[in-house]
N, CA, C and O of each residue as an XYZ file, in Angstrom:
364
protein
N       0.990     -1.373     -0.060
C       0.008     -0.461      0.434
C       0.792      0.888      0.093
O       1.402      1.075      1.145
N       1.179      2.078     -0.875
C       1.524      3.456     -0.679
C       0.345      4.577      0.226
O      -0.833      4.578      0.583
N       1.583      5.472      0.291
C       0.302      6.508      1.370
C       0.949      7.298      0.501
O       2.049      7.159     -0.033
N      -0.378      8.686      0.370
C      -0.004      9.812     -0.761
C      -0.552     10.936      0.537
O      -1.636     11.096      1.098
N       1.102     11.732      0.693
C       0.501     12.903      1.600
C      -0.569     14.261      0.216
O       0.114     14.351     -0.805
N      -1.401     14.812      0.147
C      -1.553     15.813      0.124
C      -2.186     16.793      1.203
O      -2.643     16.534      2.316
N      -2.029     18.409      0.295
C      -1.782     19.281      1.467
C      -2.959     20.074      0.900
O      -3.150     20.629     -0.182
N      -3.750     19.917      2.121
C      -4.996     20.523      1.796
C      -4.658     22.490      1.303
O      -3.457     22.757      1.260
N      -5.443     23.460      1.039
C      -6.241     24.962      1.215
C      -4.776     25.078      0.371
O      -3.943     25.804      0.913
N      -4.344     24.376     -1.023
C      -3.851     25.999     -1.280
C      -4.111     26.688     -2.278
O      -4.530     26.396     -3.398
N      -3.788     27.787     -1.716
C      -3.938     29.320     -2.346
C      -4.706     30.183     -1.516
O      -5.137     31.279     -1.872
N      -4.899     29.546     -0.153
C      -5.199     29.984      1.153
C      -4.773     31.810      1.580
O      -5.391     32.817      1.926
N      -3.804     31.540      1.382
C      -3.023     32.400      1.337
C      -1.417     32.233      1.003
O      -1.204     31.024      0.914
N      -0.538     32.776      0.844
C       0.240     32.838      0.280
C       1.344     32.638      0.824
O       2.310     32.486      0.076
N       1.515     32.586      2.097
C       2.764     31.819      3.694
C       1.830     30.381      3.365
O       2.265     29.294      3.745
N       0.700     30.469      2.732
C      -0.023     28.574      2.865
C       1.056     28.028      1.862
O       2.026     27.393      2.276
N       0.812     28.354      0.225
C       0.944     28.383     -0.597
C       2.316     28.444     -1.067
O       2.946     28.345     -2.121
N       2.581     28.731      0.662
C       4.872     29.267     -0.434
C       5.165     28.080      0.637
O       6.262     27.523      0.604
N       4.082     27.655      1.683
C       4.962     25.841      2.247
C       4.890     24.808      1.334
O       5.852     24.350      0.717
N       3.505     24.372      1.235
C       3.077     23.884      0.062
C       4.406     24.022     -1.438
O       5.151     23.329     -2.131
N       4.173     24.760     -1.321
C       5.744     24.612     -2.885
C       6.753     24.270     -2.511
O       7.288     23.358     -3.140
N       7.544     24.917     -1.180
C       8.508     24.162     -0.449
C       8.619     22.910     -0.959
O       9.524     22.452     -1.656
N       7.107     22.116     -0.346
C       6.853     20.219      0.326
C       6.715     19.480     -1.115
O       6.856     18.301     -1.439
N       6.395     20.600     -1.818
C       6.322     19.661     -2.824
C       8.064     19.154     -3.969
O       8.513     18.133     -4.490
N       8.396     20.345     -3.862
C       9.355     20.747     -4.215
C      10.604     19.543     -3.728
O      11.559     19.091     -4.359
N      10.160     19.306     -2.476
C      11.828     18.995     -1.467
C      10.849     17.374     -0.853
O      11.092     16.832      0.225
N       9.467     16.744     -2.141
C       9.193     15.731     -2.026
C       8.823     15.646     -1.128
O       8.288     14.547     -1.275
N       8.520     16.039      0.296
C       7.381     16.038      1.264
C       6.274     15.715      1.272
O       5.577     14.794      1.698
N       6.155     16.919      0.544
C       3.935     16.181     -0.195
C       4.873     14.815     -1.380
O       5.942     14.235     -1.571
N       3.353     14.979     -1.894
C       3.055     14.016     -2.891
C       2.086     14.803     -4.164
O       2.384     14.362     -5.274
N       1.134     15.738     -4.186
C      -0.334     16.326     -4.206
C      -0.363     17.212     -2.922
O      -0.142     17.011     -1.728
N      -0.882     18.719     -4.003
C      -2.025     19.404     -2.815
C      -2.919     19.660     -3.860
O      -2.780     19.416     -5.059
N      -4.058     20.293     -3.135
C      -5.689     21.207     -3.341
C      -5.641     22.459     -3.023
O      -5.372     22.926     -1.916
N      -6.041     23.314     -4.507
C      -6.379     24.745     -4.237
C      -7.746     24.820     -4.329
O      -8.363     24.000     -5.009
N      -8.437     25.924     -3.578
C      -8.991     26.516     -3.135
C      -9.276     27.614     -4.178
O      -8.371     28.432     -4.340
N     -10.461     27.762     -4.950
C     -10.208     28.152     -6.168
C     -10.635     29.545     -6.220
O     -10.514     30.120     -7.302
N     -11.334     30.466     -4.775
C     -12.636     30.830     -4.733
C     -11.458     31.956     -3.709
O     -11.988     32.724     -2.906
N      -9.593     31.939     -3.870
C      -9.653     32.566     -2.077
C      -8.822     33.372     -2.866
O      -8.226     32.740     -3.739
N      -8.549     34.862     -2.814
C      -7.818     35.503     -3.089
C      -6.757     35.791     -3.903
O      -6.556     36.741     -4.660
N      -5.923     34.542     -3.551
C      -4.601     34.818     -3.610
C      -4.498     32.887     -4.639
O      -3.498     32.172     -4.693
N      -5.844     32.603     -5.251
C      -5.159     31.261     -5.218
C      -4.731     31.577     -7.280
O      -4.260     30.618     -7.891
N      -4.947     32.785     -7.966
C      -4.610     32.596     -9.087
C      -2.181     33.186     -9.298
O      -1.511     33.135    -10.329
N      -1.710     33.629     -7.844
C      -0.731     33.933     -7.337
C      -0.663     32.661     -7.407
O      -0.593     32.230     -8.558
N      -0.658     31.858     -6.531
C      -0.009     30.924     -6.244
C      -0.490     29.455     -7.229
O      -0.424     28.363     -6.665
N      -0.967     29.527     -8.709
C      -1.276     29.039     -8.906
C      -0.083     29.258     -9.816
O       0.664     28.311    -10.060
N       0.159     30.611    -10.394
C       1.056     31.156    -11.318
C       3.038     30.476    -11.203
O       3.957     30.123    -11.943
N       2.650     30.692     -9.462
C       4.180     29.958     -8.228
C       4.669     28.415     -9.557
O       5.513     28.122    -10.404
N       2.950     27.685     -8.644
C       2.951     26.812     -9.206
C       3.476     26.516    -10.132
O       4.465     25.797     -9.986
N       3.023     26.972    -11.702
C       3.580     26.697    -13.078
C       4.995     27.247    -13.198
O       5.771     26.734    -14.004
N       5.322     28.154    -12.515
C       6.951     28.856    -12.966
C       7.446     27.419    -12.047
O       8.271     26.755    -12.674
N       7.068     26.832    -10.645
C       8.016     25.589    -10.781
C       7.947     24.189    -11.315
O       8.731     23.274    -11.065
N       6.602     24.154    -12.295
C       6.345     22.560    -13.105
C       6.147     21.998    -11.973
O       6.832     21.029    -11.644
N       4.801     22.693    -10.864
C       4.438     22.024    -10.182
C       2.787     21.268    -10.511
O       2.339     20.210    -10.069
N       2.035     22.453    -11.614
C       0.706     21.744    -11.477
C       0.180     21.013    -12.364
O      -0.842     21.164    -13.032
N       1.426     19.699    -12.310
C       0.947     18.353    -12.630
C       0.564     18.273    -11.132
O      -0.639     18.039    -11.017
N       1.201     18.391     -9.959
C       0.467     17.960     -8.518
C      -0.554     18.739     -7.635
O      -0.471     18.852     -6.412
N      -1.448     19.217     -8.364
C      -2.520     19.987     -7.739
C      -4.346     19.469     -8.561
O      -4.956     19.352     -9.624
N      -4.411     19.383     -7.624
C      -6.176     19.161     -7.630
C      -7.393     20.428     -7.386
O      -7.233     21.620     -7.650
N      -8.215     20.000     -7.002
C      -9.372     21.439     -6.405
C     -10.327     20.333     -5.787
O     -11.037     19.356     -6.027
N      -9.518     21.741     -4.199
C     -10.057     21.181     -3.230
C     -11.738     22.961     -3.433
O     -11.800     24.182     -3.571
N     -12.819     21.495     -3.269
C     -14.585     21.544     -3.003
C     -14.940     22.856     -1.505
O     -15.359     22.663     -0.364
N     -14.671     23.691     -1.984
C     -15.190     24.961     -1.459
C     -16.614     25.417     -1.905
O     -16.983     25.716     -3.040
N     -17.561     25.393     -0.357
C     -19.246     25.383     -0.349
C     -18.965     26.244      1.207
O     -20.010     26.866      1.403
N     -18.355     26.417      1.931
C     -19.024     27.648      2.942
C     -17.606     28.496      3.688
O     -17.382     28.699      4.881
N     -16.670     28.934      2.276
C     -16.051     30.006      2.437
C     -15.836     30.675      1.631
O     -16.421     30.296      0.616
N     -15.117     31.785      1.440
C     -15.021     32.967      0.461
C     -15.817     33.761     -0.551
O     -16.688     34.437     -0.004
N     -15.790     33.830     -1.332
C     -17.008     34.557     -2.516
C     -16.461     32.710     -3.544
O     -15.501     32.006     -3.858
N     -18.301     32.863     -3.644
C     -18.421     32.148     -4.955
C     -18.471     31.977     -6.404
O     -19.234     32.757     -6.974
N     -17.591     30.813     -7.425
C     -17.282     31.008     -8.921
C     -18.572     31.583     -9.356
O     -18.431     32.641     -8.742
N     -19.365     31.674     -9.756
C     -20.822     31.995    -10.433
C     -21.526     32.515     -9.453
O     -21.640     32.156     -8.281
N     -22.287     33.963    -10.413
C     -23.054     34.620     -9.838
C     -24.577     33.455     -9.659
O     -25.292     33.956     -8.792
N     -25.051     32.477    -10.063
C     -26.043     31.271    -10.041
C     -25.454     31.389     -8.239
O     -25.993     32.022     -7.331
N     -24.481     30.735     -8.195
C     -24.087     30.098     -6.551
C     -23.992     31.231     -6.171
O     -23.680     30.947     -5.015
N     -24.006     32.764     -6.187
C     -24.130     33.854     -4.836
C     -25.350     34.274     -4.601
O     -25.698     35.027     -3.691
N     -26.165     33.673     -5.616
C     -27.614     34.567     -5.729
C     -28.717     32.589     -5.138
O     -29.934     32.412     -5.209
N     -27.610     31.525     -4.631
C     -28.506     30.730     -3.423
C     -28.032     30.497     -2.261
O     -27.211     29.868     -1.594
N     -29.392     31.722     -2.277
C     -29.592     32.066     -0.463
C     -29.258     30.906      0.523
O     -28.646     31.290      1.519
N     -29.491     29.744      0.472
C     -28.691     28.422      1.618
C     -27.305     28.318      1.524
O     -26.581     27.778      2.360
N     -26.813     29.057      0.074
C     -24.900     29.037      0.524
C     -24.762     30.046      1.172
O     -24.190     29.908      2.253
N     -25.323     31.736      0.686
C     -24.840     32.386      0.538
C     -25.552     33.932      0.861
O     -26.588     34.412      0.403
N     -24.266     34.674      2.133
C     -25.425     35.569      2.670
C     -26.123     36.471      1.707
O     -26.298     36.175      0.525
N     -26.538     37.659      2.301
C     -26.440     38.683      1.054
C     -25.732     39.886      0.056
O     -26.099     40.695     -0.796
N     -24.346     39.414      0.807
C     -23.678     40.390     -0.124
C     -22.428     39.051     -1.084
O     -21.233     39.133     -1.368
N     -23.321     38.108     -1.282
C     -22.820     37.293     -2.016
C     -21.519     36.051     -2.051
O     -20.900     35.422     -2.909
N     -21.561     36.162     -0.547
C     -19.966     35.729      0.049
C     -20.934     33.824      0.305
O     -22.038     33.281      0.261
N     -19.576     33.586      0.545
C     -21.434     32.437      1.092
C     -20.012     32.754      2.663
O     -18.931     33.222      3.018
N     -21.923     31.617      3.181
C     -22.258     32.456      4.797
C     -21.366     31.120      6.006
O     -21.664     31.117      7.200
N     -20.583     30.366      5.580
C     -20.383     29.524      6.157
C     -21.283     28.319      6.573
O     -22.467     28.565      6.346
N     -21.047     26.993      7.158
C     -21.271     25.712      6.987
C     -22.046     26.230      8.807
O     -22.738     25.296      9.212
N     -22.025     27.298      9.704
C     -22.922     27.745     11.088
C     -23.795     28.560     10.852
O     -24.104     29.174     11.874
N     -24.347     28.859      9.972
C     -24.856     29.750      9.091
C     -26.284     29.300      9.281
O     -27.192     29.845      8.653
């Protein structure tokens, strides 16, 4: 049996993304999953692309934090507050 180490939350902040890049480059991690709704997702992806690490990035499904990707989800009141942001799992 092979164990894969996946780092969650790639793109959530510059420091987390830098640490994950370090882990991937130094073979401390096998994969990561990106929160595409994060304010830092694009910059984090650019960094991963520069380091040739994009094949190791998957998708982190996020339905409770930040901004949705589509207008339809922003208008879905079960998920989002009136300002169009995810309202959290305890809302």
